N, C-alpha and C positions, 0 to 999 in steps of 0.2 A: 094182440101184437104189441111188443114192447119197442118203442121208438126212442132213439137218442142220437145225438150228433155232438162230437167233441172237436170238430175242425170247422170253425166258423169265423168269418171275417166281416167286419162292419165298417161304417164310415170312419172309425178310428184309425183304420189303415187303408186297405185297398178294396174294401167291400162297398156295397151300394145301399145298405139299410142301416137304420139306427139300431142300437141294442134292443130298444123297446119293440121295434118292428119284428125283430127275430123272436123275441119272447112271445109276443102275441101270436105270431104264426105258428110257433112250436106248440103252444097251447091249443090252437085251433086244429092242428094236425094230430093231437093226442099224444104228444111227446111225454115221456117220463123224465127225461133229463136233457139239458142243453149246456154244452160247454163252449165258452168263447175263447178264441185262440188268436188274438191279434198278433201281427208280426212284430216281434221284438225289435228295438232300435238297432241300427247298424252304425258303425263309427265313420260313415261317409255319406254324403248327400244321395238321396234316392227318392222315388215317388211312390213307394209301396209299403214301407214300414212305418211304425209309430216313431215319434221322437222321444227322447228321455223326458221332456216336459209333458208331452201328450200322454205318456203311459200313466201318469199320475191320475189324470182325469178318467182314463179308461178303467183303471182299477176301482176308483170311486164309484163310477156308474154301474159297473157289474155288481159290486157289493150292495148298492142301493136297490137294484132290481132283484137281487137274490132275497133281500128282506121283504120287499114289496110283494113278491109272488111266491113266497115260501110254501103256501098252502096249495099251489096249483102246479108248480114245476120245480124240479131240482135244477138249480143254476150253478155252474162251476166256472171259476176264474182260471183261465189258462193263458199260455203264450206259445206261439210257434217261434222257435229260436233257431237261427241259422248257425251252421258250422262252416267256418272258413279258417283253414289252418293258420294259426298264428295271429288271427284277427278277432274271431268271435266264436263262442261255444256255449251250449246250454249249461255246461259245468262251471261257468264263471261264478265267482262269489257274489257279484252284483245281481245276477239273475236269481241266485239262491236267496238273496236277502229280500226279494219282493213278496214273498208269501203266497205264491201261486198254489192252486189246488193240483195242478198238473202242468207238465211241459211237453211239447212236441219237439222232437229233434228233426231238422231238415237240412238238405243241401239244395240250394237254388243257384248258387254262384260258384264259379271257378276263377282262380287268379291267373292272369296272363303270366306265363313263366318269364316273359321278356321285360314287361314294365310293372308287374305287380298289381295292376288294376284288376277289378273284379267285373265279370260279365255273367249274365244269367243264362242258364241252359233252357229256361222256360219263359223268357221274356219275348221280345219281338223276334221274328225270323231273322231280321237284319242283325240283331245282337248275337243270336246263335251262330250265324254264319261268320261274323267277325271273330267269334271265339274259335271256330273251326279253321277258317282261312288265314287269319292273322296270328292269333295267339298260339295255335297249334300247327301253323304252317301247312294247313290243308290235310292234316293227319286226323281223320275222324276217329279212328281206333284209339289214338293217343288221348284225344279229348274224352272219349267215353271211359277209358281206363282211369283217367284222372278223376272223373266223376265218381266212379265206384270206389276208388281209393279214398276219396273224401268221405264217402258213406262209411267205409270201414273205420276210418280214423274217428268219425263222429261216434260210432258205436263203441269203440274202445275208450273214448273219453267219457262217455256216459252222461249222467245228470239229467236224463229226461225219461218220460214214461212210455212213449211209443214213437215209432219212426214214421215220418210222413212220406207219402207218394214215392215209394222205393225206386221205381223205374221212371222217374220224372224226365229223364233225358230223352225219352221216346216221344215227348209231347208233340213236337213238330214233324214227326216222322211219317206223316200221312199225306199231307198236301204236296210237300216236296221231300220225298224220302231221301235220307242221307246215310242210312245204314240198314243192314239186314238183321232184323230181330231174331232170326232163326240161325244165324251164323254160329259155327262152333266156337269161335273165339269169344263171341259175346256171351254165349251160354256158360262158358268157362269163367268169365269175369263175374257174371251174376252169381254163379254157384259159390265162388270164393267169398263174395259179399254175404250171401245167405249163411254160409258156414260161420262167419264172424258174428252175425246176428244171433244165430242159434246158440253159439258158445256163450253169449252174454244173456240169453233168455229175454231179449227185448221184443215186445209185440210190434207188429206192423199193422197198418191200416189198409183196407180196401177204400179207395178214394175215387169218387166219381166226378171230380172237378173238371177233367178234360171233356167229359160227356156233356155236362151242363153248359159249358162254354163253347161247344161245337168243334173242339180240336180233334177228338177221337171218338170212336164208337165202342171202346172198351175201357174199363177202369184201370187204375194202377192197383196192384201189379197185374201183368198179363196172366192168362190162365196157366200156362206152363210154369211160370214163376210161383204162382199160388200153389200148384201141386208140389213144387220143391219146398215151399214153406211148410206144407203139411207133413211131408216126409221127414222134415227136421224138427217137427214139434213146435214151430214158431206160432205163438198166439196171434189172433187176428181181431181187429175191430172193423166196423162198417162206418164210414164217414163220407160226408158229401163235399167237404172243403167249400162250403157254401159262401158265395160272395153276394148273393141276393137272398132275402128271406124265403122266397118261393122255392128255392133250390135246397132247402134243408134236408129233404129226404129223397133227393134226385136219384133215380135209378137204383134205389135200395133193393127192389126185387131182383134186379140183375146180379147184384152182389150176392144175395142169398143163394141164387141158382149156381153161381160160380163156386161159392164156398162148398155147397153140397156136392157138386161134381168133383171137387178136389178132395172130398172125404172129411171135411170139417164137421164137427158135431156141436161145437160151442163157439161163441165169440165173447170178447171182453166188453164190459160196460162199467162205467163209474156210477155206482148207485149207492145211496146212503153213505157217501163219503169214502167208499173203498172200491177198488177194482174187483169185479166179480166175473166168474164164468157164467154165461147165460146160454141155455140150449138154443141152437140155431133155429129150431122149429118155433121158438117163441118170438123171434124178432122179424 
């Protein structure tokens, strides 16, 4: 079995382990490759991304560990970079100057159309409901359409290697449901976003972060979305979005089963410095 994870968060941002903790755990679990993907800085105060000063130490630490463990584990230096229209993008020249091995594109936040402030779709339930009730005046559909519009703009802007947690907006839709994930309007919005992704040939990830943290019992994306990805030929990775070392391979068998059911035969892995197709039966 070939194990790898390219969506990993440590104490440098909002994770709970040191980089070394993750490396040692990956080796113990028999990983072939491990990619670190700290949250890139945002131009406003928050409690979950790195700072521009902190990112220097993060880069240095990853490179030191890569040299130290080069005979035991392939270690890659990455960033998860947010897209907020007119505010931040993976395609920025500053991000490009950092010399990353790979970049993850993500949408976590939406701007309030009224005051321009940014609120997370996956933060606290209180923040999500402020976004719905105040920013979008109670119009859940408008908020969700804004989320997928941001995903499409991110894809069109480019500058990254794969897209994170495509349907992140569903994270809090279990404990206190706020929309129907089977509604025709929602499926139409999702389909348009998948068309944009397929048009650009950008890979998506299966992401088990909501499972490990107890928010959901299914990964991102949902099975029906995964089937839509397969129909469009969208490449797929398996990632844990680990925020603790022990979660590095969380629910990977679930992902393999879902990918098989959707008709996938291969997944993408960054091995020996390049993205490769790996038979699903090997991972």
